[in-house]
C-alpha atoms as an extended CHARMM CRD file, in Angstrom:
* protein
*
       297  EXT
         1         1  MET       CA            -76.1340000000      -35.9770000000       97.8380000000  PROA      1               0.0000000000
         2         2  ALA       CA            -78.0670000000      -33.0280000000       98.2760000000  PROA      2               0.0000000000
         3         3  ALA       CA            -76.3150000000      -29.2680000000       98.3900000000  PROA      3               0.0000000000
         4         4  VAL       CA            -76.4640000000      -25.9560000000       99.9470000000  PROA      4               0.0000000000
         5         5  TRP       CA            -75.4660000000      -22.7650000000       98.7790000000  PROA      5               0.0000000000
         6         6  TYR       CA            -74.8070000000      -19.9390000000      100.8160000000  PROA      6               0.0000000000
         7         7  PHE       CA            -74.9350000000      -16.7040000000      100.1640000000  PROA      7               0.0000000000
         8         8  PRO       CA            -73.4910000000      -14.5230000000      102.8930000000  PROA      8               0.0000000000
         9         9  GLY       CA            -74.0280000000      -10.3540000000      103.5400000000  PROA      9               0.0000000000
        10        10  TRP       CA            -72.1770000000       -7.0900000000      102.8540000000  PROA      10              0.0000000000
        11        11  MET       CA            -68.7860000000       -7.0180000000      103.8620000000  PROA      11              0.0000000000
        12        12  ARG       CA            -68.4400000000      -10.7950000000      104.2070000000  PROA      12              0.0000000000
        13        13  ALA       CA            -69.0300000000      -11.8460000000      100.7470000000  PROA      13              0.0000000000
        14        14  GLN       CA            -65.3020000000      -12.9550000000       99.6580000000  PROA      14              0.0000000000
        15        15  LYS       CA            -64.4020000000      -15.8720000000      102.3930000000  PROA      15              0.0000000000
        16        16  PRO       CA            -66.5270000000      -17.1760000000      105.0790000000  PROA      16              0.0000000000
        17        17  ALA       CA            -66.1690000000      -15.9490000000      108.8490000000  PROA      17              0.0000000000
        18        18  ARG       CA            -64.3850000000      -18.1070000000      111.3780000000  PROA      18              0.0000000000
        19        19  GLY       CA            -67.2550000000      -20.9370000000      112.4550000000  PROA      19              0.0000000000
        20        20  LEU       CA            -69.6030000000      -20.0860000000      109.5430000000  PROA      20              0.0000000000
        21        21  LEU       CA            -69.6860000000      -23.2770000000      107.8610000000  PROA      21              0.0000000000
        22        22  ALA       CA            -69.5210000000      -25.4100000000      110.9700000000  PROA      22              0.0000000000
        23        23  ALA       CA            -72.7640000000      -23.4480000000      112.2130000000  PROA      23              0.0000000000
        24        24  VAL       CA            -74.5130000000      -23.4950000000      108.2240000000  PROA      24              0.0000000000
        25        25  GLU       CA            -73.7120000000      -27.6420000000      108.3670000000  PROA      25              0.0000000000
        26        26  ARG       CA            -75.4230000000      -27.2230000000      111.3020000000  PROA      26              0.0000000000
        27        27  ALA       CA            -78.3860000000      -26.1010000000      110.3850000000  PROA      27              0.0000000000
        28        28  PHE       CA            -78.5460000000      -28.7460000000      107.3550000000  PROA      28              0.0000000000
        29        29  PRO       CA            -77.0960000000      -31.6280000000      108.4040000000  PROA      29              0.0000000000
        30        30  GLY       CA            -76.4370000000      -33.9630000000      105.8610000000  PROA      30              0.0000000000
        31        31  LYS       CA            -76.1410000000      -31.9500000000      103.5260000000  PROA      31              0.0000000000
        32        32  THR       CA            -72.4520000000      -30.3320000000      101.1320000000  PROA      32              0.0000000000
        33        33  VAL       CA            -72.4280000000      -26.2370000000      102.0730000000  PROA      33              0.0000000000
        34        34  SER       CA            -71.1820000000      -24.4810000000       99.8160000000  PROA      34              0.0000000000
        35        35  PHE       CA            -69.8060000000      -20.7260000000      100.6760000000  PROA      35              0.0000000000
        36        36  LYS       CA            -70.5200000000      -19.0280000000       96.9190000000  PROA      36              0.0000000000
        37        37  ALA       CA            -68.2160000000      -15.1970000000       97.5470000000  PROA      37              0.0000000000
        38        38  TRP       CA            -69.9510000000      -12.4840000000       94.8450000000  PROA      38              0.0000000000
        39        39  ASP       CA            -68.3190000000       -9.1130000000       95.0410000000  PROA      39              0.0000000000
        40        40  GLY       CA            -70.2830000000       -7.1810000000       97.8770000000  PROA      40              0.0000000000
        41        41  ASP       CA            -67.0330000000       -6.1750000000      100.0230000000  PROA      41              0.0000000000
        42        42  SER       CA            -67.0380000000       -2.4730000000       98.5460000000  PROA      42              0.0000000000
        43        43  ILE       CA            -67.3190000000       -0.1840000000      101.7010000000  PROA      43              0.0000000000
        44        44  VAL       CA            -70.0750000000        1.7140000000       99.9570000000  PROA      44              0.0000000000
        45        45  TRP       CA            -73.2200000000        0.8900000000      100.3790000000  PROA      45              0.0000000000
        46        46  PRO       CA            -75.0190000000        1.3720000000       97.6140000000  PROA      46              0.0000000000
        47        47  LEU       CA            -72.2940000000       -0.0050000000       94.9300000000  PROA      47              0.0000000000
        48        48  ALA       CA            -72.5920000000       -3.5200000000       97.2490000000  PROA      48              0.0000000000
        49        49  VAL       CA            -76.3190000000       -3.3030000000       96.4930000000  PROA      49              0.0000000000
        50        50  ASP       CA            -75.6370000000       -2.8330000000       93.0120000000  PROA      50              0.0000000000
        51        51  SER       CA            -73.4720000000       -5.5420000000       93.0260000000  PROA      51              0.0000000000
        52        52  ALA       CA            -76.1330000000       -7.8330000000       94.3250000000  PROA      52              0.0000000000
        53        53  ASP       CA            -78.6960000000       -7.4960000000       92.2660000000  PROA      53              0.0000000000
        54        54  LYS       CA            -75.5940000000       -7.5750000000       89.2920000000  PROA      54              0.0000000000
        55        55  GLU       CA            -74.2200000000      -10.8430000000       90.8300000000  PROA      55              0.0000000000
        56        56  SER       CA            -77.7540000000      -12.6390000000       90.7460000000  PROA      56              0.0000000000
        57        57  TRP       CA            -77.6620000000      -12.9720000000       87.6580000000  PROA      57              0.0000000000
        58        58  ARG       CA            -74.8690000000      -14.7810000000       87.5070000000  PROA      58              0.0000000000
        59        59  PHE       CA            -75.9890000000      -17.2080000000       90.0520000000  PROA      59              0.0000000000
        60        60  ALA       CA            -79.6650000000      -17.6980000000       88.1280000000  PROA      60              0.0000000000
        61        61  PHE       CA            -77.7640000000      -18.7100000000       85.1160000000  PROA      61              0.0000000000
        62        62  GLU       CA            -75.3590000000      -20.9200000000       86.7530000000  PROA      62              0.0000000000
        63        63  ILE       CA            -78.0050000000      -22.6780000000       88.3040000000  PROA      63              0.0000000000
        64        64  ALA       CA            -80.4670000000      -22.8500000000       85.3540000000  PROA      64              0.0000000000
        65        65  ALA       CA            -77.3160000000      -24.4400000000       83.5650000000  PROA      65              0.0000000000
        66        66  MET       CA            -77.8540000000      -26.9150000000       85.9970000000  PROA      66              0.0000000000
        67        67  PRO       CA            -78.4830000000      -30.9290000000       85.1820000000  PROA      67              0.0000000000
        68        68  PRO       CA            -82.8770000000      -30.9330000000       85.8460000000  PROA      68              0.0000000000
        69        69  GLU       CA            -82.0450000000      -33.4210000000       89.2650000000  PROA      69              0.0000000000
        70        70  GLU       CA            -79.2060000000      -31.2660000000       90.2270000000  PROA      70              0.0000000000
        71        71  ARG       CA            -81.3950000000      -28.2050000000       90.8080000000  PROA      71              0.0000000000
        72        72  ALA       CA            -84.1330000000      -29.9810000000       91.9860000000  PROA      72              0.0000000000
        73        73  SER       CA            -81.8020000000      -31.0520000000       95.0240000000  PROA      73              0.0000000000
        74        74  LEU       CA            -80.6090000000      -27.7450000000       95.6660000000  PROA      74              0.0000000000
        75        75  THR       CA            -81.0990000000      -25.0080000000       98.5250000000  PROA      75              0.0000000000
        76        76  LEU       CA            -80.1590000000      -21.6900000000       99.0020000000  PROA      76              0.0000000000
        77        77  ALA       CA            -79.8710000000      -19.6930000000      101.5090000000  PROA      77              0.0000000000
        78        78  GLY       CA            -78.7430000000      -16.1810000000      102.2670000000  PROA      78              0.0000000000
        79        79  HSD       CA            -78.3600000000      -13.2780000000      105.0830000000  PROA      79              0.0000000000
        80        80  SER       CA            -78.8510000000      -10.1640000000      104.3710000000  PROA      80              0.0000000000
        81        81  LEU       CA            -77.8500000000       -8.9680000000      100.8440000000  PROA      81              0.0000000000
        82        82  GLY       CA            -77.5470000000      -12.9880000000      100.1770000000  PROA      82              0.0000000000
        83        83  GLY       CA            -81.0250000000      -12.8170000000      101.3660000000  PROA      83              0.0000000000
        84        84  ARG       CA            -81.3280000000      -10.0780000000       99.0380000000  PROA      84              0.0000000000
        85        85  ILE       CA            -79.4970000000      -12.1980000000       96.2280000000  PROA      85              0.0000000000
        86        86  VAL       CA            -81.6180000000      -15.2480000000       96.6380000000  PROA      86              0.0000000000
        87        87  ALA       CA            -84.8640000000      -13.7240000000       96.0770000000  PROA      87              0.0000000000
        88        88  ARG       CA            -83.2870000000      -12.2940000000       92.8230000000  PROA      88              0.0000000000
        89        89  ILE       CA            -82.4050000000      -15.9100000000       91.5210000000  PROA      89              0.0000000000
        90        90  LEU       CA            -85.5020000000      -16.9280000000       92.9290000000  PROA      90              0.0000000000
        91        91  ALA       CA            -87.6080000000      -14.8310000000       90.5660000000  PROA      91              0.0000000000
        92        92  ARG       CA            -85.4280000000      -15.0380000000       87.6760000000  PROA      92              0.0000000000
        93        93  LEU       CA            -85.5920000000      -19.0330000000       88.0870000000  PROA      93              0.0000000000
        94        94  ALA       CA            -89.4910000000      -18.6020000000       87.9930000000  PROA      94              0.0000000000
        95        95  SER       CA            -89.7150000000      -16.4390000000       84.6470000000  PROA      95              0.0000000000
        96        96  ARG       CA            -88.0140000000      -19.7640000000       83.3660000000  PROA      96              0.0000000000
        97        97  GLY       CA            -90.1340000000      -21.8300000000       84.7150000000  PROA      97              0.0000000000
        98        98  MET       CA            -87.1350000000      -23.7040000000       87.0510000000  PROA      98              0.0000000000
        99        99  LYS       CA            -87.0980000000      -24.5740000000       90.5350000000  PROA      99              0.0000000000
       100       100  VAL       CA            -85.1680000000      -25.3120000000       93.3390000000  PROA      100             0.0000000000
       101       101  ARG       CA            -85.3660000000      -27.7000000000       96.3250000000  PROA      101             0.0000000000
       102       102  GLN       CA            -85.9270000000      -24.8860000000       98.9910000000  PROA      102             0.0000000000
       103       103  ALA       CA            -84.5150000000      -21.5110000000       99.8520000000  PROA      103             0.0000000000
       104       104  LEU       CA            -83.9390000000      -19.3090000000      103.1550000000  PROA      104             0.0000000000
       105       105  LEU       CA            -83.9130000000      -15.8750000000      103.5030000000  PROA      105             0.0000000000
       106       106  LEU       CA            -81.6600000000      -14.8220000000      106.8080000000  PROA      106             0.0000000000
       107       107  GLY       CA            -82.7300000000      -11.0930000000      107.2850000000  PROA      107             0.0000000000
       108       108  ALA       CA            -83.0540000000       -9.9780000000      103.8010000000  PROA      108             0.0000000000
       109       109  ALA       CA            -81.6160000000       -7.1170000000      103.0840000000  PROA      109             0.0000000000
       110       110  ILE       CA            -83.9610000000       -6.1900000000      100.5460000000  PROA      110             0.0000000000
       111       111  PRO       CA            -87.6770000000       -3.8800000000      100.2310000000  PROA      111             0.0000000000
       112       112  ALA       CA            -90.5550000000       -5.1370000000      101.7550000000  PROA      112             0.0000000000
       113       113  LYS       CA            -92.5420000000       -4.4440000000       98.3870000000  PROA      113             0.0000000000
       114       114  ASP       CA            -90.3030000000       -5.7450000000       95.9930000000  PROA      114             0.0000000000
       115       115  PRO       CA            -91.7700000000       -7.7750000000       93.1420000000  PROA      115             0.0000000000
       116       116  ASP       CA            -89.6990000000       -9.9520000000       92.8610000000  PROA      116             0.0000000000
       117       117  LEU       CA            -90.5250000000      -11.3990000000       96.1820000000  PROA      117             0.0000000000
       118       118  ALA       CA            -94.2150000000      -12.3550000000       95.3860000000  PROA      118             0.0000000000
       119       119  ALA       CA            -92.2580000000      -14.1570000000       92.2550000000  PROA      119             0.0000000000
       120       120  MET       CA            -89.8740000000      -15.8440000000       94.4650000000  PROA      120             0.0000000000
       121       121  GLY       CA            -92.1400000000      -18.9170000000       95.8750000000  PROA      121             0.0000000000
       122       122  ALA       CA            -92.4300000000      -20.0550000000       92.3410000000  PROA      122             0.0000000000
       123       123  ALA       CA            -89.0160000000      -21.4910000000       92.0860000000  PROA      123             0.0000000000
       124       124  SER       CA            -89.0370000000      -23.4240000000       95.0910000000  PROA      124             0.0000000000
       125       125  GLU       CA            -90.6340000000      -26.8610000000       95.5530000000  PROA      125             0.0000000000
       126       126  LEU       CA            -91.0900000000      -26.7770000000       99.1820000000  PROA      126             0.0000000000
       127       127  PRO       CA            -91.9780000000      -23.5600000000      100.8000000000  PROA      127             0.0000000000
       128       128  VAL       CA            -89.2870000000      -20.3890000000      101.1600000000  PROA      128             0.0000000000
       129       129  LEU       CA            -88.8180000000      -19.9440000000      104.1250000000  PROA      129             0.0000000000
       130       130  ALA       CA            -88.0220000000      -16.5010000000      105.6100000000  PROA      130             0.0000000000
       131       131  VAL       CA            -86.4400000000      -15.7350000000      108.3020000000  PROA      131             0.0000000000
       132       132  CYS       CA            -87.0360000000      -12.3850000000      109.6290000000  PROA      132             0.0000000000
       133       133  ASN       CA            -86.2830000000       -9.8280000000      112.2950000000  PROA      133             0.0000000000
       134       134  PRO       CA            -88.5800000000       -6.6790000000      113.3840000000  PROA      134             0.0000000000
       135       135  GLY       CA            -85.7460000000       -6.0480000000      116.2420000000  PROA      135             0.0000000000
       136       136  ASP       CA            -83.1530000000       -5.8840000000      114.5070000000  PROA      136             0.0000000000
       137       137  VAL       CA            -81.3350000000       -2.5410000000      114.4300000000  PROA      137             0.0000000000
       138       138  THR       CA            -79.6860000000       -2.4320000000      111.0640000000  PROA      138             0.0000000000
       139       139  LEU       CA            -82.4500000000       -3.5070000000      109.7080000000  PROA      139             0.0000000000
       140       140  ARG       CA            -84.8700000000       -1.6780000000      111.2640000000  PROA      140             0.0000000000
       141       141  TYR       CA            -83.3380000000        1.7500000000      111.0720000000  PROA      141             0.0000000000
       142       142  VAL       CA            -80.1130000000        1.8230000000      109.2390000000  PROA      142             0.0000000000
       143       143  TYR       CA            -81.4490000000        0.2770000000      105.9480000000  PROA      143             0.0000000000
       144       144  ALA       CA            -84.7130000000        1.9980000000      106.4220000000  PROA      144             0.0000000000
       145       145  LEU       CA            -83.6510000000        5.4760000000      107.4900000000  PROA      145             0.0000000000
       146       146  ALA       CA            -80.1340000000        5.4690000000      105.3790000000  PROA      146             0.0000000000
       147       147  GLY       CA            -80.2200000000        2.4960000000      103.0660000000  PROA      147             0.0000000000
       148       148  GLY       CA            -81.0130000000        4.6930000000      100.1720000000  PROA      148             0.0000000000
       149       149  GLU       CA            -84.0080000000        2.9490000000       99.5060000000  PROA      149             0.0000000000
       150       150  ASN       CA            -86.5260000000        4.6740000000      101.1060000000  PROA      150             0.0000000000
       151       151  ALA       CA            -88.0260000000        1.7930000000      102.0460000000  PROA      151             0.0000000000
       152       152  VAL       CA            -88.2260000000       -0.6730000000      104.8630000000  PROA      152             0.0000000000
       153       153  ALA       CA            -86.4690000000       -4.0770000000      104.4210000000  PROA      153             0.0000000000
       154       154  PHE       CA            -88.4750000000       -7.3340000000      104.0300000000  PROA      154             0.0000000000
       155       155  GLY       CA            -85.9110000000       -8.8060000000      106.6560000000  PROA      155             0.0000000000
       156       156  ALA       CA            -87.5260000000       -6.9430000000      109.7750000000  PROA      156             0.0000000000
       157       157  ASN       CA            -90.7680000000       -6.7300000000      107.6830000000  PROA      157             0.0000000000
       158       158  GLY       CA            -92.0210000000       -9.3380000000      105.9130000000  PROA      158             0.0000000000
       159       159  THR       CA            -94.8100000000       -8.2870000000      103.5060000000  PROA      159             0.0000000000
       160       160  LEU       CA            -97.6990000000       -6.8800000000      103.3420000000  PROA      160             0.0000000000
       161       161  ALA       CA           -100.2620000000       -9.2780000000      102.0000000000  PROA      161             0.0000000000
       162       162  PRO       CA            -98.4670000000      -12.9620000000      101.7970000000  PROA      162             0.0000000000
       163       163  CYS       CA            -96.4490000000      -14.8130000000       98.9460000000  PROA      163             0.0000000000
       164       164  ALA       CA            -97.2880000000      -17.1070000000       97.4910000000  PROA      164             0.0000000000
       165       165  ASN       CA            -95.5460000000      -20.1720000000       98.5570000000  PROA      165             0.0000000000
       166       166  VAL       CA            -93.3680000000      -18.2840000000      101.0750000000  PROA      166             0.0000000000
       167       167  VAL       CA            -93.7030000000      -18.9440000000      105.0580000000  PROA      167             0.0000000000
       168       168  GLU       CA            -92.5890000000      -16.0200000000      107.4440000000  PROA      168             0.0000000000
       169       169  ARG       CA            -90.8810000000      -16.5510000000      111.2000000000  PROA      169             0.0000000000
       170       170  VAL       CA            -90.1050000000      -14.1360000000      113.5890000000  PROA      170             0.0000000000
       171       171  VAL       CA            -86.9850000000      -15.0130000000      115.9040000000  PROA      171             0.0000000000
       172       172  PRO       CA            -87.3690000000      -14.9610000000      119.5090000000  PROA      172             0.0000000000
       173       173  PRO       CA            -86.6110000000      -11.8570000000      121.4690000000  PROA      173             0.0000000000
       174       174  GLY       CA            -83.4650000000      -13.4620000000      122.8490000000  PROA      174             0.0000000000
       175       175  ILE       CA            -81.9100000000      -15.1300000000      120.1970000000  PROA      175             0.0000000000
       176       176  ALA       CA            -78.7420000000      -12.6900000000      120.4540000000  PROA      176             0.0000000000
       177       177  GLY       CA            -78.0560000000      -14.1990000000      124.5310000000  PROA      177             0.0000000000
       178       178  GLU       CA            -78.6550000000      -17.6870000000      123.4770000000  PROA      178             0.0000000000
       179       179  VAL       CA            -75.9480000000      -18.0430000000      120.6240000000  PROA      179             0.0000000000
       180       180  ASP       CA            -72.1280000000      -17.2250000000      121.5300000000  PROA      180             0.0000000000
       181       181  ILE       CA            -70.2640000000      -15.2870000000      118.8660000000  PROA      181             0.0000000000
       182       182  ASP       CA            -66.2970000000      -15.3850000000      118.8830000000  PROA      182             0.0000000000
       183       183  ARG       CA            -65.7740000000      -11.4550000000      118.4680000000  PROA      183             0.0000000000
       184       184  PRO       CA            -64.8210000000       -9.0080000000      121.3270000000  PROA      184             0.0000000000
       185       185  TRP       CA            -67.4540000000       -7.0960000000      120.9030000000  PROA      185             0.0000000000
       186       186  ALA       CA            -69.9690000000       -9.9560000000      121.4740000000  PROA      186             0.0000000000
       187       187  LYS       CA            -68.4000000000      -10.0470000000      124.7660000000  PROA      187             0.0000000000
       188       188  VAL       CA            -70.5480000000       -7.0510000000      125.7530000000  PROA      188             0.0000000000
       189       189  LYS       CA            -73.8540000000       -8.0420000000      126.2730000000  PROA      189             0.0000000000
       190       190  LEU       CA            -75.0090000000       -4.2670000000      125.1060000000  PROA      190             0.0000000000
       191       191  LEU       CA            -72.8910000000       -4.6880000000      121.6110000000  PROA      191             0.0000000000
       192       192  LYS       CA            -74.4180000000       -7.6550000000      121.1350000000  PROA      192             0.0000000000
       193       193  SER       CA            -77.8100000000       -6.4180000000      121.2990000000  PROA      193             0.0000000000
       194       194  ILE       CA            -77.5330000000       -3.5630000000      119.1880000000  PROA      194             0.0000000000
       195       195  ALA       CA            -75.0890000000       -6.1320000000      116.7880000000  PROA      195             0.0000000000
       196       196  ASN       CA            -77.9220000000       -8.3760000000      116.5440000000  PROA      196             0.0000000000
       197       197  HSD       CA            -77.9700000000       -8.3830000000      112.4610000000  PROA      197             0.0000000000
       198       198  HSD       CA            -75.4890000000      -10.7370000000      112.8020000000  PROA      198             0.0000000000
       199       199  GLU       CA            -75.8680000000      -14.1590000000      110.5140000000  PROA      199             0.0000000000
       200       200  LYS       CA            -75.4070000000      -16.6470000000      113.5880000000  PROA      200             0.0000000000
       201       201  PHE       CA            -78.2830000000      -15.3720000000      114.9860000000  PROA      201             0.0000000000
       202       202  TYR       CA            -80.3630000000      -16.1620000000      111.7830000000  PROA      202             0.0000000000
       203       203  ILE       CA            -78.8140000000      -19.5880000000      111.0970000000  PROA      203             0.0000000000
       204       204  GLU       CA            -78.9340000000      -20.4400000000      114.0900000000  PROA      204             0.0000000000
       205       205  TYR       CA            -82.9040000000      -19.9650000000      114.5750000000  PROA      205             0.0000000000
       206       206  ALA       CA            -83.3950000000      -21.4070000000      110.8630000000  PROA      206             0.0000000000
       207       207  GLY       CA            -81.4600000000      -24.3770000000      112.4220000000  PROA      207             0.0000000000
       208       208  ARG       CA            -83.5630000000      -25.2410000000      114.8700000000  PROA      208             0.0000000000
       209       209  LEU       CA            -87.3310000000      -24.3130000000      112.2690000000  PROA      209             0.0000000000
       210       210  LEU       CA            -86.0780000000      -26.8520000000      110.2850000000  PROA      210             0.0000000000
       211       211  ALA       CA            -85.2040000000      -29.1430000000      113.1380000000  PROA      211             0.0000000000
       212       212  GLY       CA            -89.0400000000      -28.6790000000      113.9130000000  PROA      212             0.0000000000
       213       213  GLU       CA            -88.7180000000      -26.4310000000      116.5010000000  PROA      213             0.0000000000
       214       214  GLU       CA            -92.6420000000      -24.5930000000      116.7240000000  PROA      214             0.0000000000
       215       215  PRO       CA            -92.4220000000      -20.9840000000      115.8780000000  PROA      215             0.0000000000
       216       216  SER       CA            -91.6220000000      -18.1770000000      118.4520000000  PROA      216             0.0000000000
       217       217  GLY       CA            -95.2010000000      -16.8060000000      118.5610000000  PROA      217             0.0000000000
       218       218  GLU       CA            -93.9130000000      -13.5430000000      118.1420000000  PROA      218             0.0000000000
       219       219  VAL       CA            -96.3670000000      -10.9410000000      116.0200000000  PROA      219             0.0000000000
       220       220  MET       CA            -94.2480000000       -9.6890000000      113.2620000000  PROA      220             0.0000000000
       221       221  THR       CA            -96.0530000000       -5.5100000000      111.9140000000  PROA      221             0.0000000000
       222       222  PRO       CA            -95.1590000000       -5.0180000000      108.6550000000  PROA      222             0.0000000000
       223       223  GLN       CA            -94.0500000000       -1.2140000000      107.9080000000  PROA      223             0.0000000000
       224       224  ASP       CA            -95.7350000000        1.0780000000      104.6340000000  PROA      224             0.0000000000
       225       225  TRP       CA            -93.6230000000        4.2330000000      105.9980000000  PROA      225             0.0000000000
       226       226  PRO       CA            -90.4210000000        3.5730000000      107.5400000000  PROA      226             0.0000000000
       227       227  ALA       CA            -91.1020000000        4.7350000000      111.0860000000  PROA      227             0.0000000000
       228       228  ILE       CA            -89.2570000000        4.0840000000      114.5730000000  PROA      228             0.0000000000
       229       229  GLU       CA            -91.2840000000        2.7600000000      117.2030000000  PROA      229             0.0000000000
       230       230  THR       CA            -92.6590000000        4.3060000000      120.1750000000  PROA      230             0.0000000000
       231       231  ARG       CA            -95.2230000000        5.3040000000      122.6880000000  PROA      231             0.0000000000
       232       232  VAL       CA            -97.9420000000        7.2780000000      121.6080000000  PROA      232             0.0000000000
       233       233  SER       CA           -101.0350000000        8.9490000000      123.2200000000  PROA      233             0.0000000000
       234       234  ASP       CA           -104.1510000000        7.2270000000      122.6040000000  PROA      234             0.0000000000
       235       235  ARG       CA           -107.0800000000        9.9410000000      122.8930000000  PROA      235             0.0000000000
       236       236  ARG       CA           -110.1000000000        9.6980000000      120.5230000000  PROA      236             0.0000000000
       237       237  ALA       CA           -110.4010000000       13.0340000000      120.3200000000  PROA      237             0.0000000000
       238       238  PHE       CA           -107.6670000000       12.4630000000      117.0040000000  PROA      238             0.0000000000
       239       239  TRP       CA           -108.2880000000        8.7920000000      116.0740000000  PROA      239             0.0000000000
       240       240  SER       CA           -110.8480000000        6.8040000000      115.4150000000  PROA      240             0.0000000000
       241       241  VAL       CA           -110.1230000000        2.9770000000      115.7620000000  PROA      241             0.0000000000
       242       242  LEU       CA           -111.2600000000        1.0670000000      112.6030000000  PROA      242             0.0000000000
       243       243  ASP       CA           -110.3480000000       -2.4660000000      114.1810000000  PROA      243             0.0000000000
       244       244  SER       CA           -109.0790000000       -4.0400000000      117.2940000000  PROA      244             0.0000000000
       245       245  ALA       CA           -107.4870000000       -7.5600000000      118.4710000000  PROA      245             0.0000000000
       246       246  ALA       CA           -105.8330000000       -8.8210000000      121.5030000000  PROA      246             0.0000000000
       247       247  GLY       CA           -105.3880000000       -5.4680000000      122.8670000000  PROA      247             0.0000000000
       248       248  TRP       CA           -104.0270000000       -4.6640000000      118.8490000000  PROA      248             0.0000000000
       249       249  LYS       CA           -105.0130000000       -1.8090000000      117.4820000000  PROA      249             0.0000000000
       250       250  LEU       CA           -105.6610000000       -0.0770000000      113.8900000000  PROA      250             0.0000000000
       251       251  GLU       CA           -106.5780000000        3.6860000000      113.8630000000  PROA      251             0.0000000000
       252       252  ARG       CA           -106.9640000000        6.5620000000      111.4440000000  PROA      252             0.0000000000
       253       253  THR       CA           -106.1150000000       10.1660000000      112.0720000000  PROA      253             0.0000000000
       254       254  ARG       CA           -109.1950000000       12.4830000000      111.6960000000  PROA      254             0.0000000000
       255       255  ILE       CA           -106.6100000000       15.2740000000      110.3820000000  PROA      255             0.0000000000
       256       256  SER       CA           -104.7100000000       13.8180000000      108.1030000000  PROA      256             0.0000000000
       257       257  GLY       CA           -106.9600000000       10.4290000000      107.3010000000  PROA      257             0.0000000000
       258       258  HSD       CA           -103.3600000000        8.3370000000      107.6010000000  PROA      258             0.0000000000
       259       259  CYS       CA           -103.6810000000        5.0480000000      109.8860000000  PROA      259             0.0000000000
       260       260  ARG       CA           -101.2230000000        3.6790000000      113.1480000000  PROA      260             0.0000000000
       261       261  ILE       CA           -101.1190000000        0.0680000000      114.7610000000  PROA      261             0.0000000000
       262       262  ILE       CA           -100.6830000000        0.4020000000      118.1380000000  PROA      262             0.0000000000
       263       263  ASP       CA            -99.3310000000       -2.8690000000      119.8390000000  PROA      263             0.0000000000
       264       264  PRO       CA           -100.9750000000       -3.4490000000      123.3220000000  PROA      264             0.0000000000
       265       265  SER       CA            -97.9920000000       -1.9770000000      125.0680000000  PROA      265             0.0000000000
       266       266  LYS       CA            -99.4810000000        1.3360000000      123.7460000000  PROA      266             0.0000000000
       267       267  LYS       CA            -96.3450000000        1.7510000000      121.6830000000  PROA      267             0.0000000000
       268       268  ARG       CA            -96.6160000000        2.8360000000      117.1650000000  PROA      268             0.0000000000
       269       269  ALA       CA            -95.5990000000       -0.3120000000      115.6410000000  PROA      269             0.0000000000
       270       270  ALA       CA            -96.3890000000        1.1050000000      112.1420000000  PROA      270             0.0000000000
       271       271  CYS       CA            -97.7330000000        3.7760000000      110.1980000000  PROA      271             0.0000000000
       272       272  GLY       CA            -98.9060000000        4.6320000000      106.5200000000  PROA      272             0.0000000000
       273       273  ARG       CA           -101.6680000000        4.8380000000      104.2510000000  PROA      273             0.0000000000
       274       274  GLU       CA           -105.4650000000        3.2780000000      105.0490000000  PROA      274             0.0000000000
       275       275  LYS       CA           -105.1990000000        0.3470000000      102.4550000000  PROA      275             0.0000000000
       276       276  GLU       CA           -101.4150000000       -0.9010000000      103.3900000000  PROA      276             0.0000000000
       277       277  MET       CA           -101.9910000000       -0.6650000000      107.1610000000  PROA      277             0.0000000000
       278       278  ARG       CA           -105.6960000000       -2.5600000000      106.6670000000  PROA      278             0.0000000000
       279       279  ALA       CA           -103.8720000000       -5.3050000000      105.0570000000  PROA      279             0.0000000000
       280       280  ALA       CA           -101.1480000000       -5.1820000000      107.6570000000  PROA      280             0.0000000000
       281       281  PHE       CA           -103.2120000000       -5.3780000000      110.7370000000  PROA      281             0.0000000000
       282       282  ALA       CA           -105.2460000000       -8.3640000000      108.9040000000  PROA      282             0.0000000000
       283       283  LYS       CA           -101.5770000000      -10.0340000000      108.9080000000  PROA      283             0.0000000000
       284       284  VAL       CA           -100.9280000000       -9.3230000000      112.8860000000  PROA      284             0.0000000000
       285       285  LYS       CA           -104.6250000000      -10.6230000000      112.9380000000  PROA      285             0.0000000000
       286       286  ARG       CA           -103.2400000000      -13.6990000000      111.6090000000  PROA      286             0.0000000000
       287       287  GLN       CA           -100.3090000000      -14.6630000000      113.2100000000  PROA      287             0.0000000000
       288       288  LEU       CA           -102.3520000000      -13.8860000000      116.5310000000  PROA      288             0.0000000000
       289       289  SER       CA           -104.5540000000      -16.3590000000      115.9350000000  PROA      289             0.0000000000
       290       290  GLY       CA           -101.8540000000      -18.6680000000      114.7090000000  PROA      290             0.0000000000
       291       291  GLY       CA           -102.0080000000      -18.3820000000      110.8040000000  PROA      291             0.0000000000
       292       292  GLY       CA            -99.2150000000      -18.0150000000      108.8680000000  PROA      292             0.0000000000
       293       293  GLY       CA            -98.9250000000      -21.1430000000      107.3760000000  PROA      293             0.0000000000
       294       294  ASP       CA            -95.8920000000      -23.8460000000      107.5750000000  PROA      294             0.0000000000
       295       295  PHE       CA            -93.3330000000      -25.3810000000      105.4910000000  PROA      295             0.0000000000
       296       296  VAL       CA            -91.5690000000      -28.9930000000      104.8580000000  PROA      296             0.0000000000
       297       297  VAL       CA            -88.6650000000      -29.9410000000      105.5090000000  PROA      297             0.0000000000
């Protein structure tokens, strides 16, 4: 029978939380789900990150030692640092010319410019599905500004340029209100919307996509520099428009030459160097036109 290995995130790495395996099984009906524990319960974040990178080698060797037919039926799924582990595993398998059936990265806590993201698609027979949330408070702000890697997270950002055999999908903004969480804090709507990095939100939406639901249509603006989304003044005296589409604008400052992307509500969605922001705006335009590829389940 086809198998699914699920890799949890930080501080959830030793044993599955209540209801977790049932949620994963609903997302992958008819498949055998295994919870893959790893050494990720260190209260010190940098140690957990280092452990995730090291543990990926162990799992990659284990998968490489499988009979080919068993490996070919395996699906890997990981949330947060677990998604980081999956990306690392795939890159290591790709370097050996090996493939699993498919992989899912759910709000992956890995830098959006990490080279393993560009390599990972080669190790999956079906396109890798990356479920992202640009409104994820933990990834968008805590990881980017205090995560120690001085980088934006792939799980809230995607990549600036498309990666071969990788499809990114954005969770709908109301997902937190649609999924029940059996925790006291989840009874408070405000807390639930802030703590929106919870794995069940990502698993729920991944299951919908795997079942054939149409993408949310939300636009994810790739970041170059970690930035807080804020409303800005759009004065032509300081900024020139390089490109525009459906109310979105790519602008360059006349002072320093750096660029920014402004959404239709006049909020700065991203900022950075011109080359990177041109690539990011091209990706925004692909999303607006309904492009970006599809995946097979």
